[in-house]
C-alpha positions in Angstrom: -0.4 15.2 55.4 1.1 12.2 53.6 -2.4 11.0 52.8 -3.4 14.3 51.3 -0.3 14.2 49.1 -1.0 10.7 47.8 -4.6 11.6 47.3 -3.6 14.7 45.3 -1.2 12.6 43.1 -3.9 10.0 42.6 -6.5 12.6 41.6 -4.1 14.2 39.1 -3.2 10.8 37.6 -6.9 9.8 37.3 -7.8 13.2 35.8 -5.1 12.9 33.2 -6.1 9.3 32.3 -9.7 10.2 31.9 -9.0 13.3 29.7 -6.5 11.3 27.6 -9.1 8.7 26.9 -11.3 11.3 25.2 -8.6 12.5 22.8 -7.6 9.4 21.0 -9.7 7.2 18.7 -8.9 4.5 16.2 -10.3 3.3 12.9 -9.4 0.7 10.3 -8.8 2.9 7.2 -8.6 -0.1 4.9 -12.1 -1.0 5.9 -13.3 2.6 5.4 -11.8 2.7 1.9 -13.2 -0.7 1.0 -16.6 0.4 2.2 -16.6 3.5 0.0 -18.2 3.3 -3.5 -15.1 5.0 -4.9 -13.0 2.2 -3.4 -15.1 -0.4 -5.3 -14.8 1.6 -8.5 -11.0 1.8 -8.1 -10.9 -2.0 -7.4 -13.0 -2.7 -10.6 -10.8 -0.5 -12.8 -7.6 -2.1 -11.4 -9.0 -5.6 -12.0 -10.0 -4.8 -15.6 -6.5 -3.5 -16.2 -4.9 -6.5 -14.5 -6.9 -8.9 -16.6 -6.0 -7.1 -19.8 -2.3 -7.3 -19.0 -2.7 -10.9 -18.0 -4.4 -11.9 -21.3 -1.6 -10.2 -23.3 1.1 -11.8 -21.2 -0.5 -15.2 -21.5 -0.7 -14.8 -25.3 3.0 -14.0 -25.5 3.9 -16.8 -23.2 1.9 -19.3 -25.3 3.8 -18.1 -28.4 7.1 -18.7 -26.5 6.0 -22.2 -25.4 5.1 -23.0 -29.0 8.5 -21.9 -30.2 10.2 -23.9 -27.4 8.3 -27.1 -28.2 9.1 -26.6 -31.9 12.8 -26.2 -31.0 12.8 -29.3 -28.9 11.2 -31.3 -31.6 13.6 -30.1 -34.3 16.8 -29.9 -32.1 18.1 -33.3 -33.3 17.9 -32.2 -37.0 19.4 -28.7 -36.6 23.0 -27.8 -37.2 25.0 -26.8 -34.1 25.0 -23.1 -35.4 21.2 -23.1 -36.0 20.6 -24.8 -32.6 22.7 -22.2 -30.8 21.0 -19.4 -32.6 17.5 -20.6 -31.8 18.5 -21.3 -28.2 19.8 -17.8 -28.0 16.5 -16.5 -29.5 14.5 -18.4 -26.9 16.6 -17.0 -24.0 16.0 -13.5 -25.3 12.3 -14.1 -25.4 12.5 -15.5 -21.8 14.3 -12.3 -20.7 11.7 -10.2 -22.5 8.9 -12.1 -20.8 10.5 -11.5 -17.4 11.0 -7.8 -18.2 7.4 -7.6 -19.4 6.1 -9.1 -16.1 8.2 -6.6 -14.1 6.8 -3.7 -16.2 3.2 -5.0 -15.7 3.8 -5.2 -11.9 5.2 -1.6 -12.0 2.4 -0.2 -14.1 -0.3 -1.9 -11.9 1.4 -0.4 -8.8 1.4 3.0 -10.4 -2.2 2.7 -11.5 -3.2 1.5 -8.0 -1.6 4.6 -6.5 -3.2 6.9 -9.0 -6.7 5.3 -8.5 -6.5 5.1 -4.7 -5.0 8.5 -3.9 -8.3 10.4 -4.2 -10.2 7.6 -2.4 -7.7 7.7 0.5 -7.9 11.5 0.7 -11.7 11.4 0.8 -11.6 8.7 3.5 -9.1 10.7 5.5 -11.2 13.9 5.1 -14.3 12.0 6.3 -12.6 10.5 9.3 -11.0 13.9 10.2 -14.4 15.6 10.0 -16.1 13.0 12.2 -13.2 13.0 14.7 -13.5 16.8 14.9 -17.2 16.6 15.4 -16.7 14.1 18.2 -13.8 16.0 19.8 -11.0 13.6 19.2 -7.5 15.1 18.8 -5.8 11.9 17.4 -7.1 9.1 15.3 -4.9 6.0 14.9 -5.3 3.7 11.9 -5.8 0.2 13.2 -5.3 -1.5 9.8 -2.2 -3.6 9.3 1.0 -1.6 8.9 -0.6 1.8 9.5 -0.2 4.8 11.7 -1.7 8.1 12.5 -4.6 9.3 10.4 -4.9 12.8 11.9 -3.4 14.8 14.7 -4.5 18.1 16.2 -2.6 17.8 19.4 0.7 19.4 20.3 3.6 18.5 18.0 6.7 18.1 20.1 9.1 18.3 17.2 10.0 22.0 17.6 10.9 21.5 21.2 12.9 18.4 20.4 14.8 20.2 17.7 15.5 23.1 20.1 16.8 20.7 22.7 19.0 19.1 20.2 20.3 22.5 19.1 18.9 22.1 15.5 16.7 25.2 15.6 
């Protein structure tokens, strides 16, 4: 009797393990996106924008450097008031350059999000379609700092909320 009980538990455990193996798959979504022609187009557009911003910033920075060198060269001949004024002007330019760099970073991040949103959606749709065709219920993203791509299995949140008295 004991043997039948253990065999039954072993059979159920083995069955559950085998069925669970067919419900979960994984994919590196970064690699999918990088493999898509739309991903390459988004990369190219972002690089063009980045280079344009970089050229403009470098021009402004060279102008600042020229003013700074001129100030250092003339500092010994300037009156204390003029020296203080020019020093203040240079500090303002430094702050503006720092703010410009922050704005560039922010605009590039926003543009990246705008360019990649449709690419990510198409990649997700493609993976979902393939997973559906192959019978997978869950697809985990194996790229760095990622999670679930799709889920068609049972969501336990309603039961958890009910158990917590939140429903």
